[in-house]
N, C-alpha and C positions, 0 to 999 in steps of 0.2 A: 211629711215635713217636720211635724212636732216631734216624731220620734227621732228624726236625724238630729235635732237641736238637743233633745234630751240626752241622746248618745254622746254628743259632743261634750255636753256639761259634765257627764259621768266620766268621761275619759280625762277631762281637765282635772277633775277632783282626784282621780286615781294618780295622775302624774304628779300633782302636788304632794300626795301622801308618800309616793316613791321618793321623790326628791328630799323630803325632810327626814324620812327614816334612813335613807342611804348615807346621809352625812349631816351630823349635828352642826357643822360649820355654817350653817345657814344663818346663825346669829352673830357671825364674826365679821360683819360688814363694818365699814368705817363708821356708819351711823350707830351701830351697836356699841362700838368702842367709845364714841363720844358720849353716849348716855351712861356708860359705866364711869367714865372719867368725871362726868358732872355729878353723879351720885356720890362718889368718893369725896369730891370737894365740898358737897353739901353736908356730909357728916361733921366736917370740922375736926377731924382727927389730928392730934399733935404730929408735927413733923417727925419727932423722935419714934413715935409708934409706927408711923408709915414707913420709916427707913428700916425698922426692925424686921419688917415682913418683906421677904424677897419678892420683887415684882415678877409676875409670870411673863414670859416672852410674848410680845404682841403677835397675835395670829396674823398671817399674811393674807391679804385680800387681793385677788387677782381680777382686774377689770375685765369687762366682757370682751372687748377688743382683743386683749391679750390672751384670753382663755380659748380663743377658737382652736388653736392647735394643741392644747393641753388636754382638757376634759369637758369643757363646756359647749353649748350649742354655737354653731358658727354663723355669723351674720354677713360675711362677704363671700359671695359665690355667683356663678353663673350656671344656667340650667336650660336644658332643651329636651324635647321628647314628643311623644304622641299623645293626642287627647281625644276624648269624646264628650259630646254634649247631649244630654237627654232633655228634650223640650216637651212639656205637658201643659199647654196653654189652650183652654177651650176644647175645640175639636181636634187640635193638633197634638199627635203623640209620636213623636219621631226620635230616633237615635242618629246622630250625625258624627262623622269622625274627621280628625284633622291633626293639628300639631300646635305646640306652644313654645315660647321661649320666655325667660324671665331672669332676674338677677337682683342682688342685694349688695349694699356697700356700707360697712360700718364707718360713720363719720365721727364718732366720739364713743367714750366708754359705754354709754347707754343709749345711743341714738343711731339709727340706720335708715337709709332711704331704700326703696324698693320699687320695682316695676315689672310689668309682664304683659304679654300679648298672646291670646288664644284665638285661633281661627279655624273653624271647621266648615265643610261644605258637603252638599249632597246633591245628586243629579237623579231626577225621575223621568222616565221616557214612556210614552205610549204611542205606538204607531210613529207618526211624523212629528209628534208633539214632544217638546222637551222642557223641563223646568229645573233650574238650578237655583239652590238657596245657600247663602253663605252667612254665617253668623260669627261675629268677633267680639271680643272683650278686651279692652286695653285698661290697665290700672297703673296708677303712680301714686306712691304714697310715703309717709314718714312713720317709722316705728320707734317705740321706746322700750327698753328692757329694764326690769327690776330684779337685782340679784336675790335669789331665794337660797340657793346652795351652789357649790362649785359645779354641780352638774345640772342645774335648772334655773330658768328665768321665768318671771311673769312678764308678759308682753302686752302692749296696746298698739294698735295700728289704725291710722286714720288715712284714707285714701280717696282719690277721685277716679271713678270707673265710667268708662265709655262703652256702652253696649250698642251694637250695630247689627243690621240685617240688610242683605242685598238679595234681590230676586230677579232672575233673568229667564224669560219665556220666549220660545220661537216655535213657529209651526212651519216645517219645511215644505209641506204641501200647499199651503196658502201664501207663504212667504211673510206672514205676520210675525212681528216680534215685539216684545215689551220688556222693559227693564226698570227697576227702581230700587232705592235704597233709603234707609232712614236710621237714625240713632237716637239715643237718649243718654243723658248724663246723670250720674248718681254719686252720692256720698256714702262711704262705708266706714263704719267703726266697729272694730272687733277687739276682744279681750281674750287672752288665753295663756297657755303654758307651753314652753319649749324646754325639753329635757333631753339629756344624753345619759340615760341609766348605765350604759356600758360604753366602751370606747367606740365600738363599731356600730352603734344603733343611736339614731336620734329620732325623737317623737315630738309631735306637736298636736294640740287640740285647741281650736279657737271658735268663739261664738260671738255674734253681734247682730248689727242691724244695717240694711241697705235702704237708703231713702232715694227715690227715683224721681226725676222730673215728671210733671204731670203729662200723661200720655193715655192712649186708648188701649194699649196692650199689656205693658208691664207695670206692676204695682209696687209699692214698698214691700219689703220682705225681711224676714229674719234670715241670718246667715250662719252656717255651720261649716267648719273645715277640720278635717282630720287627716294626718299624713305621717310618713315615716321616711327616713333615709338609712339605708344600709350602706356603711362605708366599706369599700373595697380596699382602699389605701387611705392615707392621710388626706389626699386631695380628691380622689374620685369616689363617687358613691351613686347608688341606684335609689331613685325616689319615686314613691307612689303616694297620691293624694286624691282625696274627694272633697269637693265644694259643693255645698247644698244651698240653693235658694228655694223658694216656695214652689216655683213652677219650672225651674232650670236647674240642672245638675251638671257639674263639670268633673270629668275624671281624668287623671294624667298620670302618665308613666315616663320617667325620663332619666337622664344622666346629669349629675351635678358635679362641678368642679369647685371646691372650696379653698380659699386662699387666706 
């Protein structure tokens, strides 16, 4: 798990370097312009001298919501696909498959809400006995983006996560059956980079922390997330993502529609 987190941080640093080297316009945000204007006023230069120097045209800053279809990362989309969960808790070491859905909506220039649901299940049979396990994760959160360059943003995301498990057991020979379910809630905070180095490719790397309600199975955990989207068209794209907790790993492959 430590290697997964280190890999996520290294990828985030690489994306930052690519974003800044690809385009020096990262310094041309409204905040940067305000600082330059304040600096010019503080020098107290005579109006005649300032008028003698032609003013450079103000660079254009494009808000994150408006950049979606131009060159920056997209924050309004829906997505669905197949998923797999690897569980390694105590004596349990299993791979379980299923699917997921999720989406995001940009609600302001630098704010977006997002949510998703993963569900996987597996059935084991031995003679007349059968055991089915279902694992699900539901997440709802709020994200904020900070403009780094026309092709990259620094992001922070805070979300509420529900982790659930359900077990169903039955024995056809004896007629016995047993079922039960349980869940825990957790808060998750991640920081990272989303970048679109070229028009057809979007990358993201995030790392953070998951704080879980007290329970006997799942503990607090560091979190790492690496993903990419290959855009087939301006709207449609293929997405691959890996999300790492200390004892559980989610892998996703899906189709995204960006708006």
